[in-house]
N, CA and C atoms as an extended XYZ file, in Angstrom:
348
Properties=species:S:1:pos:R:3:atomname:S:1:resname:S:1:resid:I:1 pbc="F F F"
N       -10.121       16.227      -11.452 N   MET     1
C        -8.568       15.623      -10.520 CA  MET     1
C        -7.696       16.788      -11.738 C   MET     1
N        -7.158       17.464      -10.992 N   SER     2
C        -6.149       18.374      -11.913 CA  SER     2
C        -5.005       17.693      -12.049 C   SER     2
N        -4.135       17.770      -13.330 N   ASP     3
C        -3.055       17.323      -13.621 CA  ASP     3
C        -2.182       18.633      -13.392 C   ASP     3
N        -0.900       17.617      -13.218 N   THR     4
C         0.251       18.849      -13.040 CA  THR     4
C         1.366       18.607      -14.716 C   THR     4
N         1.843       19.681      -14.558 N   SER     5
C         2.964       19.423      -15.905 CA  SER     5
C         3.661       18.291      -15.919 C   SER     5
N         4.258       17.721      -14.749 N   HIS     6
C         5.133       16.163      -15.149 CA  HIS     6
C         4.256       14.923      -14.618 C   HIS     6
N         2.588       15.111      -14.349 N   ALA     7
C         2.097       13.873      -13.690 CA  ALA     7
C         0.534       13.817      -13.916 C   ALA     7
N         0.152       12.957      -14.251 N   LYS     8
C        -1.495       12.912      -14.753 CA  LYS     8
C        -2.219       12.262      -13.293 C   LYS     8
N        -3.060       13.017      -12.665 N   LEU     9
C        -3.558       12.724      -11.198 CA  LEU     9
C        -5.029       12.127      -11.230 C   LEU     9
N        -5.204       11.256      -10.845 N   ASP    10
C        -6.287       10.283      -10.710 CA  ASP    10
C        -6.760        9.957       -9.311 C   ASP    10
N        -7.947        9.153       -9.349 N   THR    11
C        -8.322        8.707       -8.046 CA  THR    11
C        -8.736        7.335       -7.900 C   THR    11
N        -8.534        6.173       -7.022 N   ALA    12
C        -9.041        5.201       -7.362 CA  ALA    12
C        -9.255        4.821       -5.937 C   ALA    12
N       -10.417        4.336       -5.274 N   ALA    13
C       -10.494        3.910       -4.282 CA  ALA    13
C       -10.397        4.556       -3.321 C   ALA    13
N       -10.600        6.503       -3.283 N   GLY    14
C       -10.025        7.326       -2.594 CA  GLY    14
C        -8.302        7.405       -1.899 C   GLY    14
N        -7.495        7.002       -3.092 N   VAL    15
C        -5.965        6.956       -2.717 CA  VAL    15
C        -5.629        7.627       -4.235 C   VAL    15
N        -4.273        8.698       -3.826 N   LEU    16
C        -3.996        9.349       -5.006 CA  LEU    16
C        -3.447        8.569       -5.704 C   LEU    16
N        -3.487        8.616       -7.303 N   ILE    17
C        -2.490        7.677       -8.414 CA  ILE    17
C        -1.736        9.060       -9.046 C   ILE    17
N        -0.602        9.059       -9.031 N   ALA    18
C         0.111       10.138       -9.946 CA  ALA    18
C         0.608        9.225      -10.817 C   ALA    18
N         0.574        9.322      -12.665 N   ARG    19
C         1.411        8.974      -13.058 CA  ARG    19
C         2.623        9.687      -13.569 C   ARG    19
N         3.884        9.725      -13.675 N   VAL    20
C         4.883        9.998      -13.434 CA  VAL    20
C         4.913       10.267      -15.454 C   VAL    20
N         4.713       11.426      -16.132 N   LEU    21
C         4.513       11.460      -17.143 CA  LEU    21
C         5.995       11.534      -18.487 C   LEU    21
N         6.928       11.561      -17.158 N   CYS    22
C         8.406       12.775      -17.853 CA  CYS    22
C         9.268       11.174      -17.951 C   CYS    22
N        10.387       11.020      -18.945 N   GLU    23
C        11.208        9.802      -18.829 CA  GLU    23
C        11.904        9.606      -18.235 C   GLU    23
N        12.662       10.575      -17.538 N   LYS    24
C        13.642       11.166      -16.725 CA  LYS    24
C        13.501       12.162      -15.138 C   LYS    24
N        13.646       12.076      -14.214 N   MET    25
C        13.530       12.450      -13.112 CA  MET    25
C        14.788       13.129      -12.389 C   MET    25
N        15.228       13.695      -13.454 N   SER    26
C        16.662       15.023      -13.061 CA  SER    26
C        15.859       16.111      -11.836 C   SER    26
N        17.021       17.196      -12.044 N   GLU    27
C        17.058       18.070      -11.345 CA  GLU    27
C        15.446       18.868      -11.250 C   GLU    27
N        15.503       19.423      -12.389 N   TYR    28
C        13.544       20.227      -12.749 CA  TYR    28
C        12.629       19.096      -12.690 C   TYR    28
N        12.660       18.037      -13.111 N   GLU    29
C        11.387       17.309      -13.050 CA  GLU    29
C        11.285       16.487      -11.547 C   GLU    29
N        12.152       16.542      -10.851 N   ALA    30
C        12.253       16.431       -9.509 CA  ALA    30
C        11.924       17.477       -8.989 C   ALA    30
N        12.298       18.741       -8.655 N   GLY    31
C        12.082       19.515       -8.267 CA  GLY    31
C        10.156       19.732       -8.142 C   GLY    31
N         9.951       19.897       -9.753 N   VAL    32
C         8.150       20.384      -10.034 CA  VAL    32
C         7.372       19.017       -9.462 C   VAL    32
N         7.771       17.711       -9.447 N   LEU    33
C         7.037       16.549       -9.051 CA  LEU    33
C         6.873       16.517       -7.196 C   LEU    33
N         7.800       16.962       -7.284 N   GLU    34
C         8.142       16.751       -5.047 CA  GLU    34
C         6.951       18.247       -5.034 C   GLU    34
N         7.021       19.137       -5.403 N   LYS    35
C         5.554       20.087       -5.021 CA  LYS    35
C         4.278       19.708       -5.347 C   LYS    35
N         4.614       19.470       -6.493 N   ASP    36
C         3.117       19.612       -7.261 CA  ASP    36
C         2.190       18.084       -6.710 C   ASP    36
N         3.273       17.051       -6.285 N   LEU    37
C         2.548       16.258       -5.511 CA  LEU    37
C         2.567       15.956       -4.165 C   LEU    37
N         3.526       16.910       -3.472 N   GLY    38
C         3.114       16.941       -2.039 CA  GLY    38
C         2.004       17.756       -1.697 C   GLY    38
N         1.310       18.777       -2.412 N   GLU    39
C         0.553       19.341       -2.409 CA  GLU    39
C        -0.729       18.402       -2.828 C   GLU    39
N        -0.929       18.080       -4.006 N   ALA    40
C        -1.765       17.022       -4.050 CA  ALA    40
C        -2.084       15.972       -3.190 C   ALA    40
N        -1.128       14.762       -2.545 N   ALA    41
C        -1.313       13.945       -1.687 CA  ALA    41
C        -1.796       15.195       -0.243 C   ALA    41
N        -1.915       16.329        0.090 N   ARG    42
C        -2.240       16.736        1.233 CA  ARG    42
C        -3.882       16.394        1.278 C   ARG    42
N        -4.418       16.369        0.155 N   ASN    43
C        -5.479       16.481       -0.435 CA  ASN    43
C        -6.249       14.794       -0.384 C   ASN    43
N        -5.291       13.895       -0.046 N   HIS    44
C        -5.717       12.704        0.082 CA  HIS    44
C        -5.147       12.236        1.327 C   HIS    44
N        -4.504       12.973        2.314 N   GLN    45
C        -4.667       12.192        3.357 CA  GLN    45
C        -2.963       11.257        3.174 C   GLN    45
N        -2.261       12.025        2.143 N   TRP    46
C        -0.869       11.084        2.230 CA  TRP    46
C        -0.918       10.015        1.425 C   TRP    46
N        -1.834        9.251        1.090 N   LYS    47
C        -2.226        8.211        0.438 CA  LYS    47
C        -1.689        8.303       -0.818 C   LYS    47
N        -0.821        7.906       -1.194 N   LEU    48
C        -0.480        7.868       -2.509 CA  LEU    48
C         0.328        6.736       -3.417 C   LEU    48
N        -0.249        6.371       -4.546 N   GLY    49
C         0.448        5.881       -5.446 CA  GLY    49
C         1.353        6.230       -6.825 C   GLY    49
N         2.379        6.142       -6.895 N   LEU    50
C         3.342        6.796       -8.055 CA  LEU    50
C         3.577        5.600       -9.255 C   LEU    50
N         2.829        6.239      -10.580 N   ASP    51
C         3.067        5.248      -11.410 CA  ASP    51
C         4.065        5.535      -11.958 C   ASP    51
N         5.317        4.540      -12.172 N   MET    52
C         6.539        5.173      -12.622 CA  MET    52
C         6.777        4.584      -14.204 C   MET    52
N         5.452        3.925      -14.975 N   THR    53
C         5.894        3.276      -16.182 CA  THR    53
C         6.554        3.990      -16.950 C   THR    53
N         6.601        5.383      -17.311 N   ASN    54
C         7.040        5.860      -18.148 CA  ASN    54
C         8.501        6.754      -17.732 C   ASN    54
N         9.138        6.585      -16.528 N   VAL    55
C         9.998        6.696      -16.220 CA  VAL    55
C        11.640        5.813      -16.275 C   VAL    55
N        12.515        6.246      -16.738 N   GLN    56
C        13.576        5.827      -17.578 CA  GLN    56
C        14.703        6.027      -16.948 C   GLN    56
N        14.859        7.031      -16.324 N   LEU    57
C        16.028        7.314      -15.310 CA  LEU    57
C        15.793        7.969      -14.033 C   LEU    57
N        15.949        7.922      -13.151 N   VAL    58
C        16.285        8.808      -11.933 CA  VAL    58
C        17.872        9.105      -11.621 C   VAL    58
N        18.075       10.496      -11.318 N   ALA    59
C        18.969       10.830      -11.315 CA  ALA    59
C        19.109       10.985       -9.653 C   ALA    59
N        20.264       11.375       -9.107 N   SER    60
C        20.315       11.475       -7.756 CA  SER    60
C        19.445       11.939       -7.155 C   SER    60
N        19.240       13.203       -7.569 N   VAL    61
C        18.439       14.399       -6.956 CA  VAL    61
C        16.531       13.751       -7.081 C   VAL    61
N        16.621       12.513       -8.271 N   GLY    62
C        14.979       12.231       -7.970 CA  GLY    62
C        15.216       10.962       -6.814 C   GLY    62
N        15.919       10.388       -6.903 N   LEU    63
C        16.230        9.607       -5.549 CA  LEU    63
C        15.848       10.702       -4.198 C   LEU    63
N        16.552       11.348       -4.391 N   GLY    64
C        16.126       12.165       -2.589 CA  GLY    64
C        14.832       12.784       -3.061 C   GLY    64
N        13.769       12.608       -3.692 N   THR    65
C        12.698       13.718       -4.130 CA  THR    65
C        11.784       12.383       -3.945 C   THR    65
N        12.535       10.902       -4.253 N   LEU    66
C        11.160        9.667       -3.487 CA  LEU    66
C        11.534        9.586       -1.950 C   LEU    66
N        12.651        9.768       -1.907 N   VAL    67
C        12.404        9.888       -0.080 CA  VAL    67
C        12.413       10.821        0.695 C   VAL    67
N        12.111       12.205       -0.098 N   SER    68
C        11.203       12.981        0.515 CA  SER    68
C        10.218       12.814        0.283 C   SER    68
N         9.131       12.505       -0.114 N   LEU    69
C         7.831       12.689       -0.843 CA  LEU    69
C         7.569       11.132        0.694 C   LEU    69
N         8.180        9.994        0.661 N   ASN    70
C         8.319        8.707        1.368 CA  ASN    70
C         8.200        9.513        2.717 C   ASN    70
N         9.062       10.296        3.437 N   ARG    71
C         9.201       10.862        4.067 CA  ARG    71
C         7.956       11.516        5.023 C   ARG    71
N         7.367       12.851        3.487 N   SER    72
C         6.479       13.041        4.022 CA  SER    72
C         5.145       12.946        4.153 C   SER    72
N         5.140       11.497        3.494 N   ALA    73
C         3.887       10.716        3.998 CA  ALA    73
C         3.702        9.916        5.089 C   ALA    73
N         4.526        9.820        5.614 N   LYS    74
C         5.090        8.725        6.818 CA  LYS    74
C         4.726        9.657        7.925 C   LYS    74
N         5.154       11.082        7.819 N   SER    75
C         4.974       11.719        8.759 CA  SER    75
C         3.820       12.519        8.744 C   SER    75
N         2.758       12.422        7.767 N   ASN    76
C         1.813       12.958        8.021 CA  ASN    76
C         0.728       11.319        7.792 C   ASN    76
N         1.509       10.357        8.654 N   LYS    77
C         0.798        9.161        8.997 CA  LYS    77
C         0.019        8.694        7.437 C   LYS    77
N         0.489        8.366        5.858 N   GLY    78
C        -0.120        7.857        5.111 CA  GLY    78
C         1.358        7.772        4.342 C   GLY    78
N         1.144        7.118        3.304 N   LYS    79
C         2.055        6.361        2.601 CA  LYS    79
C         2.164        6.866        1.286 C   LYS    79
N         3.295        6.197        0.426 N   LEU    80
C         3.667        6.266       -0.447 CA  LEU    80
C         4.002        4.976       -1.410 C   LEU    80
N         3.425        4.530       -2.481 N   VAL    81
C         3.629        3.403       -3.582 CA  VAL    81
C         4.008        3.454       -4.135 C   VAL    81
N         5.401        2.969       -4.686 N   LEU    82
C         6.187        2.970       -6.226 CA  LEU    82
C         5.170        1.643       -6.963 C   LEU    82
N         4.703        2.027       -8.140 N   PHE    83
C         5.097        0.871       -9.075 CA  PHE    83
C         4.889        0.890      -10.491 C   PHE    83
N         5.091       -0.182      -11.164 N   ASN    84
C         5.479        0.249      -12.764 CA  ASN    84
C         6.646        0.549      -13.169 C   ASN    84
N         8.046       -0.091      -12.436 N   LEU    85
C         9.010        0.368      -12.095 CA  LEU    85
C         9.965       -0.349      -13.570 C   LEU    85
N        10.685        0.412      -14.103 N   HIS    86
C        11.423        0.277      -14.875 CA  HIS    86
C        12.817       -0.843      -14.696 C   HIS    86
N        12.856       -1.736      -15.295 N   PRO    87
C        14.078       -2.715      -14.674 CA  PRO    87
C        14.873       -2.440      -13.666 C   PRO    87
N        16.047       -1.399      -14.665 N   ASN    88
C        16.861       -0.710      -14.325 CA  ASN    88
C        16.907        0.606      -13.177 C   ASN    88
N        15.987        0.991      -13.132 N   ILE    89
C        15.494        1.886      -11.509 CA  ILE    89
C        15.190        0.912      -10.379 C   ILE    89
N        14.323       -0.698      -10.589 N   ARG    90
C        14.660       -1.480       -9.944 CA  ARG    90
C        15.656       -1.955       -9.208 C   ARG    90
N        16.575       -1.826      -10.162 N   GLN    91
C        18.210       -2.341       -9.794 CA  GLN    91
C        18.950       -0.948       -9.031 C   GLN    91
N        18.197        0.059       -9.377 N   VAL    92
C        19.248        1.248       -8.915 CA  VAL    92
C        18.553        1.236       -7.033 C   VAL    92
N        17.350        1.110       -7.309 N   LEU    93
C        16.817        1.147       -5.851 CA  LEU    93
C        17.071        0.511       -4.613 C   LEU    93
N        17.970       -0.979       -5.592 N   ARG    94
C        18.135       -2.149       -4.677 CA  ARG    94
C        19.780       -1.717       -4.533 C   ARG    94
N        20.620       -1.401       -5.404 N   ILE    95
C        22.042       -1.312       -5.232 CA  ILE    95
C        21.785        0.091       -3.718 C   ILE    95
N        21.223        0.983       -4.257 N   THR    96
C        21.080        1.829       -3.035 CA  THR    96
C        20.888        1.746       -1.518 C   THR    96
N        19.712        0.461       -1.664 N   ARG    97
C        19.008       -0.050       -0.727 CA  ARG    97
C        17.951        0.860       -0.374 C   ARG    97
N        17.590        1.879       -1.238 N   LEU    98
C        16.147        2.602       -1.272 CA  LEU    98
C        15.379        1.411       -1.120 C   LEU    98
N        15.188        0.572       -1.585 N   ASP    99
C        14.036       -0.765       -2.086 CA  ASP    99
C        13.437       -0.939       -0.564 C   ASP    99
N        14.645       -0.874        0.371 N   THR   100
C        14.256       -1.467        1.399 CA  THR   100
C        13.913       -0.355        2.878 C   THR   100
N        13.335        0.928        2.289 N   GLY   101
C        13.181        1.842        2.706 CA  GLY   101
C        11.047        2.519        1.901 C   GLY   101
N        11.355        2.043        0.615 N   LEU   102
C        10.180        2.553        0.359 CA  LEU   102
C         9.622        1.182       -0.505 C   LEU   102
N         8.173        1.342       -0.510 N   SER   103
C         7.292        0.805       -0.871 CA  SER   103
C         7.122       -0.028       -2.223 C   SER   103
N         7.019       -0.907       -2.838 N   ILE   104
C         7.310       -1.279       -4.114 CA  ILE   104
C         6.246       -2.155       -4.535 C   ILE   104
N         5.683       -2.165       -5.146 N   VAL   105
C         4.884       -3.634       -5.672 CA  VAL   105
C         4.767       -3.081       -7.714 C   VAL   105
N         3.808       -4.336       -8.014 N   GLU   106
C         4.132       -4.273       -8.926 CA  GLU   106
C         3.236       -3.798      -10.020 C   GLU   106
N         1.889       -3.031       -8.975 N   ASN   107
C         0.725       -2.415      -10.456 CA  ASN   107
C        -0.176       -1.795       -9.560 C   ASN   107
N        -0.793       -1.178      -10.235 N   GLU   108
C        -1.646       -0.429       -9.764 CA  GLU   108
C        -2.732       -0.606       -8.715 C   GLU   108
N        -3.076       -2.223       -9.067 N   GLU   109
C        -4.215       -2.867       -8.134 CA  GLU   109
C        -3.262       -2.958       -6.791 C   GLU   109
N        -2.222       -3.311       -6.678 N   ALA   110
C        -1.805       -3.745       -5.662 CA  ALA   110
C        -1.319       -1.946       -5.114 C   ALA   110
N        -1.038       -1.526       -5.869 N   ALA   111
C        -0.529       -0.360       -4.935 CA  ALA   111
C        -2.169        0.202       -4.306 C   ALA   111
N        -3.127       -0.245       -4.603 N   VAL   112
C        -4.148        1.097       -4.288 CA  VAL   112
C        -4.422       -0.414       -2.945 C   VAL   112
N        -4.228       -1.806       -3.012 N   LYS   113
C        -4.781       -2.342       -2.454 CA  LYS   113
C        -3.451       -2.221       -0.889 C   LYS   113
N        -2.562       -1.685       -1.268 N   SER   114
C        -1.454       -1.311       -0.415 CA  SER   114
C        -2.002        0.212        0.378 C   SER   114
N        -2.305        0.956       -0.226 N   LEU   115
C        -2.928        2.004        0.359 CA  LEU   115
C        -4.024        2.263        0.811 C   LEU   115
N        -4.889        1.297        1.059 N   ARG   116
C        -6.148        1.228        2.211 CA  ARG   116
C        -6.340        1.784        3.114 C   ARG   116
């Protein structure tokens, strides 16, 4: 599996697990992630688990990237699942009500189970 400049890519039980390597998702990082993860997810029927362990800050454009990846996954009959979210990011998703449209689970095991 090839990695990108901002994510380490693995597969688990036939789904793509992308471990975001950057601490923030601002304009530059979000653009790179959206492009690279979109390309990689196509090869895995858009079954994408996004490990957010390292991410401490998500700017508005980063939130837009998450929404865009989620929309692409759904339109391609796939699914995006976020896991290992920092409490502050979980709170931002709750405040913006994005937690109602995005699939969020606690850990990789739950993500893989949800994506199967």
